[in-house]
PLY file of the C-alpha trace (Angstrom):
ply
format ascii 1.0
element vertex 253
property float x
property float y
property float z
element edge 252
property int vertex1
property int vertex2
end_header
29.21 52.90 -50.10
28.90 51.17 -46.78
32.27 51.27 -45.03
34.11 52.63 -48.06
34.88 55.82 -46.22
38.63 55.49 -45.94
39.44 57.45 -49.10
42.29 59.87 -48.53
41.50 63.46 -49.51
38.50 64.96 -51.29
40.08 65.03 -54.74
41.81 62.14 -56.52
45.57 62.33 -56.71
46.96 63.03 -60.17
49.57 60.45 -61.18
51.55 61.00 -64.37
51.96 58.09 -66.76
55.48 56.56 -66.74
56.39 58.21 -63.42
56.87 56.15 -60.28
54.66 57.42 -57.45
54.63 56.65 -53.74
51.11 56.08 -52.41
51.03 55.32 -48.70
53.34 52.34 -48.24
53.21 51.37 -51.91
55.00 52.24 -55.13
52.61 52.73 -58.05
53.24 53.04 -61.77
50.92 53.77 -64.69
52.22 52.80 -68.14
50.76 52.73 -71.67
50.15 49.40 -73.37
53.28 48.28 -75.15
53.16 47.99 -78.95
54.12 44.46 -80.00
55.56 43.19 -83.26
56.12 39.61 -84.37
59.15 39.14 -82.12
59.01 38.07 -78.48
59.98 40.91 -76.10
63.46 40.23 -74.76
62.47 41.46 -71.27
60.19 38.45 -70.74
61.49 35.40 -68.90
61.43 32.04 -70.68
58.30 30.85 -68.82
56.55 34.14 -69.64
57.45 33.79 -73.31
55.80 30.37 -73.26
52.70 31.79 -71.58
52.54 34.60 -74.13
52.36 32.07 -76.95
49.11 30.70 -75.51
47.35 34.10 -75.53
45.43 34.70 -78.75
44.04 38.19 -78.16
46.46 40.95 -79.17
45.05 43.19 -76.43
45.57 40.51 -73.78
49.09 39.92 -75.11
49.90 43.61 -74.78
48.47 43.68 -71.26
50.45 40.59 -70.28
53.77 41.95 -71.55
53.25 45.50 -70.28
52.14 44.40 -66.83
55.05 42.09 -66.16
57.71 44.49 -67.35
56.17 47.36 -65.37
55.78 45.26 -62.23
59.44 44.27 -62.25
60.34 47.95 -62.57
58.26 48.79 -59.48
59.65 45.86 -57.49
63.18 46.92 -58.41
62.39 50.41 -57.11
61.27 48.92 -53.79
64.31 46.65 -53.46
66.90 49.10 -54.70
68.28 46.67 -57.27
67.19 45.06 -60.54
64.28 42.63 -60.45
64.72 41.54 -64.07
64.89 37.86 -63.09
61.77 37.88 -60.93
58.89 35.80 -62.26
55.29 37.00 -61.97
52.72 34.23 -61.65
49.04 34.15 -60.73
47.82 32.17 -57.73
44.64 30.05 -57.72
42.50 33.19 -57.42
44.35 35.11 -60.11
46.31 37.39 -57.75
49.84 38.06 -59.08
52.67 36.66 -56.96
56.43 36.98 -57.25
58.82 34.03 -57.62
62.60 34.02 -57.70
63.18 36.40 -54.78
65.01 35.56 -51.58
62.28 37.42 -49.69
58.53 36.82 -49.66
57.21 40.02 -48.11
56.51 41.96 -51.32
52.83 42.21 -52.24
51.92 43.21 -55.80
48.88 44.05 -57.93
48.12 44.67 -61.62
45.14 46.30 -63.35
44.41 47.50 -66.86
41.79 49.48 -68.77
41.84 51.02 -72.21
45.43 51.86 -73.11
46.74 51.92 -69.52
48.23 49.30 -67.22
48.54 50.09 -63.50
50.88 48.20 -61.16
51.55 48.53 -57.44
53.89 46.90 -54.93
54.37 47.17 -51.17
56.72 45.78 -48.52
54.35 46.72 -45.69
50.73 46.14 -46.70
48.67 43.83 -48.85
48.03 46.04 -51.88
45.41 46.17 -54.61
45.00 48.53 -57.55
42.27 49.12 -60.10
41.90 51.58 -62.97
39.02 52.40 -65.32
38.88 54.52 -68.45
36.33 57.30 -68.00
33.50 56.40 -70.37
29.77 55.69 -70.58
29.03 52.26 -69.08
26.11 50.11 -70.15
23.89 48.80 -67.30
25.98 50.45 -64.58
22.88 50.85 -62.38
22.33 47.09 -62.34
25.93 46.46 -61.30
25.85 49.24 -58.70
22.62 47.88 -57.19
24.18 44.45 -56.83
27.82 45.08 -55.91
27.60 48.54 -54.35
24.07 48.31 -52.95
23.28 51.30 -50.79
20.50 53.83 -51.37
22.76 56.75 -50.48
25.56 55.75 -52.83
23.15 54.96 -55.67
21.73 58.45 -55.37
25.23 59.93 -55.44
26.03 57.89 -58.56
22.95 59.30 -60.29
23.93 62.84 -59.32
27.48 62.22 -60.52
26.48 61.09 -64.03
27.48 63.86 -66.44
25.74 65.00 -69.62
27.70 62.48 -71.69
26.29 59.60 -69.68
29.56 58.94 -67.85
28.87 57.63 -64.30
32.08 59.06 -62.84
31.32 58.41 -59.17
30.27 54.86 -59.99
33.57 54.27 -61.79
35.51 55.65 -58.83
33.58 53.51 -56.36
34.00 50.45 -58.56
37.78 51.02 -58.47
37.60 51.37 -54.68
35.85 48.02 -54.43
38.04 46.17 -56.93
41.26 47.41 -55.35
40.16 46.27 -51.88
39.16 42.82 -53.13
42.48 42.49 -54.98
44.38 43.45 -51.84
42.47 40.85 -49.86
43.08 38.27 -52.59
39.47 37.07 -52.55
37.86 38.54 -55.64
34.08 38.79 -55.78
33.82 35.06 -55.07
35.00 35.73 -51.53
32.10 38.01 -50.72
28.52 37.30 -49.77
26.30 35.66 -52.44
23.92 38.58 -52.05
26.55 40.78 -53.67
26.52 43.60 -51.13
30.23 44.26 -50.71
31.88 46.85 -48.52
35.49 47.61 -47.74
36.97 46.20 -44.55
37.55 48.71 -41.78
41.30 48.08 -42.00
41.56 49.27 -45.63
43.17 52.57 -46.63
42.10 53.82 -50.05
43.74 56.44 -52.23
41.94 57.55 -55.38
43.95 58.72 -58.39
43.45 60.07 -61.89
45.64 60.10 -65.00
45.58 60.64 -68.77
47.06 58.51 -71.53
48.99 59.86 -74.53
45.80 60.46 -76.51
44.26 62.55 -73.71
41.83 59.87 -72.49
41.06 60.22 -68.78
41.28 57.40 -66.23
40.29 57.04 -62.59
41.57 54.46 -60.15
42.20 53.42 -56.57
45.02 51.93 -54.55
43.98 49.89 -51.51
46.30 48.94 -48.67
45.06 46.33 -46.21
46.74 45.06 -43.03
48.32 41.70 -43.74
47.04 40.17 -40.51
43.46 40.56 -41.81
44.04 38.70 -45.08
44.15 35.04 -43.96
40.64 34.95 -42.53
39.22 36.86 -45.50
40.45 34.32 -48.04
38.66 31.47 -46.30
35.13 32.86 -46.68
34.66 32.11 -50.40
31.57 30.05 -51.19
30.61 28.00 -54.21
27.31 29.85 -54.35
28.94 33.24 -54.96
28.45 34.61 -58.46
31.13 36.89 -59.90
30.23 40.50 -60.61
31.87 41.99 -63.69
32.08 45.47 -65.17
29.66 45.71 -68.12
30.77 46.81 -71.56
30.77 50.42 -72.69
27.49 51.97 -73.74
28.60 51.93 -77.37
29.21 48.17 -77.39
26.40 46.28 -79.13
0 1
1 2
2 3
3 4
4 5
5 6
6 7
7 8
8 9
9 10
10 11
11 12
12 13
13 14
14 15
15 16
16 17
17 18
18 19
19 20
20 21
21 22
22 23
23 24
24 25
25 26
26 27
27 28
28 29
29 30
30 31
31 32
32 33
33 34
34 35
35 36
36 37
37 38
38 39
39 40
40 41
41 42
42 43
43 44
44 45
45 46
46 47
47 48
48 49
49 50
50 51
51 52
52 53
53 54
54 55
55 56
56 57
57 58
58 59
59 60
60 61
61 62
62 63
63 64
64 65
65 66
66 67
67 68
68 69
69 70
70 71
71 72
72 73
73 74
74 75
75 76
76 77
77 78
78 79
79 80
80 81
81 82
82 83
83 84
84 85
85 86
86 87
87 88
88 89
89 90
90 91
91 92
92 93
93 94
94 95
95 96
96 97
97 98
98 99
99 100
100 101
101 102
102 103
103 104
104 105
105 106
106 107
107 108
108 109
109 110
110 111
111 112
112 113
113 114
114 115
115 116
116 117
117 118
118 119
119 120
120 121
121 122
122 123
123 124
124 125
125 126
126 127
127 128
128 129
129 130
130 131
131 132
132 133
133 134
134 135
135 136
136 137
137 138
138 139
139 140
140 141
141 142
142 143
143 144
144 145
145 146
146 147
147 148
148 149
149 150
150 151
151 152
152 153
153 154
154 155
155 156
156 157
157 158
158 159
159 160
160 161
161 162
162 163
163 164
164 165
165 166
166 167
167 168
168 169
169 170
170 171
171 172
172 173
173 174
174 175
175 176
176 177
177 178
178 179
179 180
180 181
181 182
182 183
183 184
184 185
185 186
186 187
187 188
188 189
189 190
190 191
191 192
192 193
193 194
194 195
195 196
196 197
197 198
198 199
199 200
200 201
201 202
202 203
203 204
204 205
205 206
206 207
207 208
208 209
209 210
210 211
211 212
212 213
213 214
214 215
215 216
216 217
217 218
218 219
219 220
220 221
221 222
222 223
223 224
224 225
225 226
226 227
227 228
228 229
229 230
230 231
231 232
232 233
233 234
234 235
235 236
236 237
237 238
238 239
239 240
240 241
241 242
242 243
243 244
244 245
245 246
246 247
247 248
248 249
249 250
250 251
251 252
């Protein structure tokens, strides 16, 4: 996968759901989607309660609530005191940012897939996280050819597809890519219009795996990028760039 060769270890690290984990310079937490009733969760700030009212999808509502509560827990772990009053907002590129802190050196990230939300925070590095439920993926070869274009990696993806049609190595590499782009704060729009995207040489990647309460398996990556490399990366976005998105599962019509 081009320069995506900074993955630590040969096997992904196992991270237990609901347990804080230290990954490099970051604190990471995997949590299950929160079950919502008709009441507004008391842990949300007033502005978040207002934002929640504008979200129609129940899944998106659960992701919104779960992610913000979990992120404040991780930030509190980093700071050593409660972060219950810290607001989480998205910048113009959708990257989560913290408001209401006396300090501005905490970098955070949120990801979700299936029944899991992953959050990460760091005082040292720009951090990104991505997680994917292990599953068959429709049209994964098309996405791999565009976003992860490399004859060697495409061959490894083919070899890594199991008998159930799950492209495990593709999912892992997709998480690598997404986590790096989130750390850089650019998204796919900040990469070349041709779609061939590689990790910067200053990125450190740690792959992980976990299971949810039902036994579903997930893979993911945490990327840590030097902060002094972020400013120039954000400025390269072009209007001609077309976003690349993960296709639906193979079972989706």
